[in-house]
N, C-alpha and C positions, 0 to 999 in steps of 0.2 A: 472418559465417561462412556458407559455402555448405553447404547441407544442412538448416539449420534454426535454428541458435542465434545467428546474428550479432546479431540485434536485442537479445537479452538481453545479449550480451557488450558491445555498444556502449554500452548504457545504463549497465551497471555501470562501464565504464571512464570514460565521460564524466561521469557524475553523481557517482560515488563516489571518483574519483581525479583531482581537479582538479590536484593537484600533478604528476601524470603528464602532463597536457596541457601544463602550463607547461614541464616538463622536456623534452618532445619538440617544442617549438615551432620549433626550428631545422631541422625536417625539410624545409623548403622551400629550404634553402641549396643553391645550384647545385653545391657541392662534394660534396653527399651522393651516395654510391654505392649502387646497388642490387646486392646480391650474390645471385646464383642459386646455391644450394647443393644439389646432388643428394645423396640418401641412398643408400648401398649400391650396388646394381647398376642404378640407374636408366638408361634408354636414353639414350645420348649424343646420338642424332639428335634426340630430343625436347628435351633440354636446349639444344642448339644452336638449335633452331627458336624456343624461347621467348626465348632470348637476343636473337636478331635482332628479334623482335617487340617486346620491351620496350624495346630500345635506340632504336626509332623514337620512343617517347614520352619516354624518359629516357636520353639518350646515355651517361651515366655508369653503365653497367651492365656487370658482369663475371660470368663463369662460373667457379666453383671446381671443383676435383677432387672426386669423390664421397667422402663420409665415412661412417663406420660409425654406426649408430644408437647413441645414448647409452644407458647402462644405466638400468634402473628406469623405462623409458617404455613397456614392453610389457605389455599385459593378457593374461596367459597363458590365462585362462578364456575370453576372447572371441577370442583370436588377432588382436588389433588393437594398434596403437600409439596411445598417448594424445597427441592433437594438442596439448592445452593444456600437457602436460608437455614436449613437444618444443619448443614456442614459448618456454617459460620457459628451457629450456636454451640455445636459439639466441640469445635476448635477452641472455644473459650473455656471449655471444661477440661480439655487435654492439658497435660504438662509436658515439660521437655523430655520426659521419660516414657510417654505414652503415645500410641496411635489408636484412635477410636474408629471402629467400623460398626455403624449402626445398621440394624436389620429390621425390616418391616414387611408386611404383606399389603400395605396401602399403596395406592398409585402415587408416584412421585414425578416431578417435572422440573425443568429449568428453561431458560431462554436459549433459543438457537436461531441465529440469523434474523429473518423477518418474523419468526414465530416467538411470541411473547411467553408461551407456555407449552413446552414440548415434552411429551411423555417419554420417560427413560427407564432403564432397568437399574442403573446405578450412576453414581457421580463421585468424583474425587478431585481435589486440588493436587497439582503435580509440581513440586512435592507438597506435602501437607500433613496435618495432624489428625485429619478425620476424613471419612468417606461414608457413603450410605449405599445400601443394596436393597432392592425390593423384589419380591416374588411375583408381583402383580402381573407382569408381562411375560412370565416364563411359561414354558409348556409343562403341563401337569405330568405328562408321561415320563419326563426326565427331570422333574423338579429338583431333586436333591443334587444331581450332577450339575445341572445348569446353574443352580444357585451358588454352588461352590466356585464354579468358573467365573461368575460375575464378581463374587467376593474377592477372589484372589487377583483378578484383573484390577479392581479398584485399589486393593492394597498395594499392588505393584506401582500404581500411579503415585500413591502417597510416598513411596520410596524414591520417586524421581524418574520412574520408567515411562517413556513416551509410548505411543502406539507402535506396533511392530508390523512390518509388511509380510512376515511369514504367516501364511493362511491358517496353519494349524496351531499357532502359538496362542497362549492365553491372553497375550497383550495385543492381539489384532484389533483393528477398529471395526465395530459392528456395522458402521455405516448405515444406521437406521433400521437394520434388520435383526435377525436372531440366528447367527452362524455358530452358536455355542456347541452344537453337536459335532462340528467339524474340528473343534479344538481338542488337542491331545496332551498338551503340556507346554511348558516354557521352552522356547527355542534356545539354542546354545548361547546366543548373545545375551538374551534376557536372563537366562539362568546364571551366567557368569556375573552379570551386574548384581543380582540378588545375593549371590555367594559373597561378594565383597561387602554386602550389607549384613553379613552373618546369618543369612538364611541357610537352612540345612537341606541338602538333597542326598538321597541314597544313591 
């Protein structure tokens, strides 16, 4: 998870949900489709840009029409959408042949330690069938580049990739900050992992 909580999330999913890992092991199938799902009035230009970028790595990627936010996922007190609730909702819509990445410009959050509602850039279950990315906390000067990096990071988690210690890798832990401008690509180890999942690299 971008923003702070991915490590905890990955440990919980990988250690406590062995059956989930087995259930999702077909994620490397070349028939698997990545579905980009915009929420509400998300910018079409940004959706299209992410679609083109992700298709380079995984050709079986499609863009859906925007959908309304599901009920009971909004924290009225903090004026934020709960990313974990949104992912659970999206996971129920996914099939064995899809991974959904939701995109939004709204503020999203999840629980982190003593914080009941912690603002984040993105969230994914590791492994999982869905993830979500938000532009809300990104820097406008590098919005397109940063948004793609968060998106590809969360997709990496859905494939089973944990956080990476290599500082310029897309899979590094943001540790509560925004180090996106320091990231240049997947490190050799993370790239090798994704190649086994049928991702394509030039």
